[in-house]
C-alpha positions in Angstrom: 26.9 16.0 -27.5 27.2 14.4 -24.2 23.5 15.0 -23.6 22.6 13.5 -26.9 24.5 10.5 -26.2 22.7 10.1 -22.7 19.5 10.5 -24.4 20.2 7.7 -26.9 21.0 5.4 -23.9 17.3 5.9 -22.7 15.9 4.7 -26.0 16.1 0.9 -25.5 14.6 1.1 -22.1 11.7 3.4 -23.2 11.0 1.2 -26.3 10.8 -1.8 -24.1 8.6 0.0 -21.5 6.4 1.1 -24.5 6.0 -2.1 -26.2 6.2 -4.5 -23.1 4.0 -2.5 -20.7 2.3 0.7 -21.9 0.7 -0.6 -25.1 -0.6 -4.0 -23.6 -1.9 -2.1 -20.5 -3.8 0.4 -22.7 -5.2 -2.3 -24.9 -6.4 -4.4 -21.9 -8.0 -1.2 -20.3 -9.8 0.2 -23.3 -10.0 -2.7 -25.8 -10.2 -6.2 -24.1 -10.9 -9.4 -26.0 -14.2 -9.2 -27.8 -15.1 -5.8 -26.3 -14.7 -2.2 -27.4 -14.0 0.9 -25.6 -17.7 2.0 -25.8 -18.9 -1.0 -23.8 -16.1 -0.5 -21.3 -17.0 3.1 -20.5 -20.7 2.1 -20.5 -20.0 -0.5 -17.9 -17.9 2.1 -15.9 -20.8 4.5 -15.9 -22.9 1.7 -14.5 -20.4 0.8 -11.8 -20.4 4.6 -10.7 -24.1 4.4 -10.2 -24.7 0.9 -8.9 -24.9 0.8 -5.0 -23.2 -2.6 -4.9 -20.2 -1.5 -6.9 -20.1 1.7 -5.2 -19.7 -0.2 -1.8 -16.8 -2.2 -3.0 -15.2 0.9 -4.4 -15.6 2.8 -1.1 -14.5 -0.3 0.8 -11.3 -0.5 -1.4 -10.5 3.1 -0.8 -11.4 3.2 3.0 -9.2 0.2 3.8 -6.5 1.2 1.6 -6.2 4.5 3.4 -6.5 3.0 6.7 -3.6 0.5 5.9 -1.6 3.4 4.5 -2.1 5.4 7.7 -1.1 2.6 9.8 1.9 1.6 7.8 3.3 5.2 7.7 2.4 5.8 11.2 4.1 2.7 12.5 6.8 2.6 9.9 8.1 6.1 10.1 9.0 6.0 14.0 10.6 2.6 13.4 12.8 4.0 10.5 13.6 7.1 12.4 14.9 5.1 15.4 16.9 2.7 13.2 18.4 5.5 11.2 19.4 7.6 14.3 20.6 4.5 16.3 24.3 4.3 17.1 24.3 0.7 18.2 26.2 -1.8 16.4 23.0 -3.9 16.0 21.2 -1.2 14.2 22.0 -3.0 10.7 20.7 -6.3 12.2 17.5 -4.6 13.4 17.1 -3.1 10.0 17.5 -6.5 8.3 14.9 -7.8 10.8 12.5 -5.1 10.1 12.5 -5.8 6.4 13.0 -9.5 6.3 9.3 -10.2 5.9 9.6 -8.9 2.4 11.6 -12.0 1.5 8.7 -14.3 2.5 5.9 -15.1 0.2 2.7 -13.0 0.6 0.7 -16.4 0.7 2.8 -17.7 3.6 2.3 -14.5 5.6 -1.4 -14.5 5.0 -1.9 -18.1 5.9 -0.2 -17.1 9.2 -3.2 -14.9 10.0 -5.5 -17.6 9.1 -4.0 -19.4 12.0 -4.0 -16.6 14.3 -7.6 -15.3 13.6 -9.4 -18.5 13.1 -11.9 -19.8 15.5 -9.5 -22.0 17.1 -6.6 -19.6 16.7 -4.4 -17.8 19.1 -6.6 -14.6 19.5 -9.8 -16.4 19.9 -8.5 -18.8 22.5 -6.9 -16.0 24.5 -10.1 -14.1 24.6 -12.0 -17.2 25.8 -9.3 -18.1 28.3 -9.3 -14.7 29.9 -13.0 -14.9 30.3 -13.8 -11.8 28.2 -16.0 -13.9 25.9 -17.8 -17.1 26.3 -16.9 -18.1 22.6 -14.2 -17.2 20.2 -15.6 -14.2 18.0 -15.6 -14.5 14.3 -12.4 -12.4 13.2 -11.8 -13.9 9.9 -13.7 -12.7 6.8 -14.1 -9.3 8.4 -12.6 -5.9 7.4 -10.4 -5.9 10.6 -8.7 -9.2 9.1 -8.0 -7.5 5.9 -6.6 -4.4 7.6 -4.4 -6.5 9.9 -3.1 -8.7 7.0 -2.4 -5.8 4.6 -0.7 -3.8 7.3 1.6 -6.6 8.3 2.3 -7.2 4.4 3.2 -3.6 3.7 4.9 -2.3 6.8 8.4 -3.4 5.9 7.8 -1.5 2.6 7.0 1.6 4.6 9.9 1.2 6.9 12.5 0.8 4.2 11.1 3.7 2.3 11.1 6.0 5.3 14.5 4.8 6.5 16.2 6.0 3.2 14.7 9.4 3.6 15.5 9.8 7.4 19.2 8.6 6.8 19.8 11.4 4.4 18.7 14.1 7.0 21.9 15.2 8.8 21.7 14.4 12.4 23.4 17.6 13.2 20.2 19.5 12.4 18.5 17.5 15.3 21.3 18.8 17.7 21.0 22.4 16.3 17.2 22.5 16.9 17.7 21.1 20.4 20.4 23.6 21.0 17.9 26.4 20.1 15.6 25.2 22.7 13.3 22.8 20.8 12.2 19.4 22.5 12.8 16.1 21.0 9.3 16.0 19.9 9.4 19.4 18.5 12.5 18.5 16.6 11.0 15.4 15.3 7.8 17.1 13.9 9.4 20.4 12.7 12.7 19.1 11.3 12.8 15.5 10.6 9.4 14.9 9.3 9.4 17.9 6.8 12.8 17.0 5.5 11.7 13.4 5.2 8.5 14.1 3.5 9.7 12.7 0.0 10.2 9.1 1.7 6.8 9.4 3.4 5.2 10.2 0.0 6.9 7.4 -1.5 5.9 5.1 1.3 2.4 6.2 1.2 2.2 5.8 -2.5 3.5 2.4 -2.5 1.4 1.1 0.4 -1.8 2.4 -1.0 -1.1 1.2 -4.4 -0.4 -2.3 -3.1 -3.4 -2.3 -0.6 -5.7 -1.4 -3.5 -4.4 -3.8 -6.0 -3.7 -6.6 -3.5 -5.6 -9.9 -4.2 -4.4 -12.7 -2.1 -4.7 -11.1 1.2 -8.3 -9.7 0.9 -9.4 -12.9 -0.8 -8.2 -15.2 2.0 -8.8 -12.9 4.9 -12.0 -11.2 3.7 -13.7 -14.0 1.8 -16.8 -13.4 -0.6 -18.6 -11.3 1.9 -15.8 -8.4 2.0 -15.0 -8.0 -1.7 -12.5 -5.4 -2.8 -11.8 -4.2 -6.2 -9.0 -6.7 -6.8 -11.2 -9.6 -5.7 -13.9 -8.4 -7.9 -11.8 -7.9 -10.9 -10.6 -11.6 -10.7 -14.4 -12.7 -10.4 -15.2 -10.6 -13.7 -12.0 -12.0 -15.5 -11.7 -15.6 -14.3 -15.1 -16.6 -13.3 -17.9 -14.8 -15.4 -15.5 -13.8 -18.0 -16.8 -10.3 -18.3 -14.2 -8.3 -19.9 -16.0 -5.1 -20.0 -16.6 -5.1 -16.3 -13.0 -6.4 -15.7 -11.6 -3.5 -17.7 -13.9 -0.8 -16.0 -12.8 -2.2 -12.7 -9.2 -2.0 -13.7 -9.8 1.6 -14.7 -11.2 2.5 -11.3 -8.2 1.1 -9.6 -5.7 2.9 -11.9 -7.5 6.2 -11.5 -7.4 5.7 -7.7 -3.8 5.0 -7.5 -2.9 7.9 -9.6 -5.2 10.2 -7.8 -3.8 9.3 -4.3 -0.2 9.4 -5.7 -0.8 12.9 -7.0 -2.4 14.1 -3.7 0.5 12.5 -1.5 3.1 14.2 -3.9 1.5 17.5 -3.5 1.3 17.1 0.2 4.9 16.2 0.2 5.9 19.3 -1.7 3.8 21.5 0.6 5.4 19.9 3.8 9.0 20.3 2.3 8.4 24.0 1.7 6.6 24.8 4.8 
């Protein structure tokens, strides 16, 4: 009886999710305005054979994986240090680490425009040290996109990993070191496997955000470094090609679910190792 009541409590939320999210999403993916599913799949087939579209897909996947690796590689050690810190300032440091999430994505991206511009801090520093005669073109490159997306999603990786590391009993670290394991061996053999669910969540969130981000790739990459999100906007807002827009959205959706499934499988394997 209690389980039946609990199930009934889920009905309003599931109904709202179905009507407000799932149905509109499926309609936009497979039956956009004035276009049928046949045209969408025909355009999808063209995308998967067109060198131009394949370059955009490959750039999106490659940069998404690079940003994910950087965010998890940088965020997990930060989360570990914060979770194991006994300082009274640990809470303040954690708040500072995730504070950028409170700022607008546009504001943070415009900061990179100032830093990476021809007259920005990086270019002027390189010229001032005599390494180059003129400031290099850093904007509208893949490097600019990676830097912007990494700065954008690093706090998300930190907070996801922190919640997982905080649940690992610190006594396990002491037990491992008592058995002769070094701090590095304890970190890799005890903390990382037990924190793998948080790592999986962080990797999934960062990759999904990097693949679907629009503002940062548009401002820092320009028209010469298009990704799927900027291409989707061009199809839906400029050329109004709904078949191409839906096909692009389908590719983005499949990529996110594929990487999410792979990271989940990797996380389960790491937890049982």
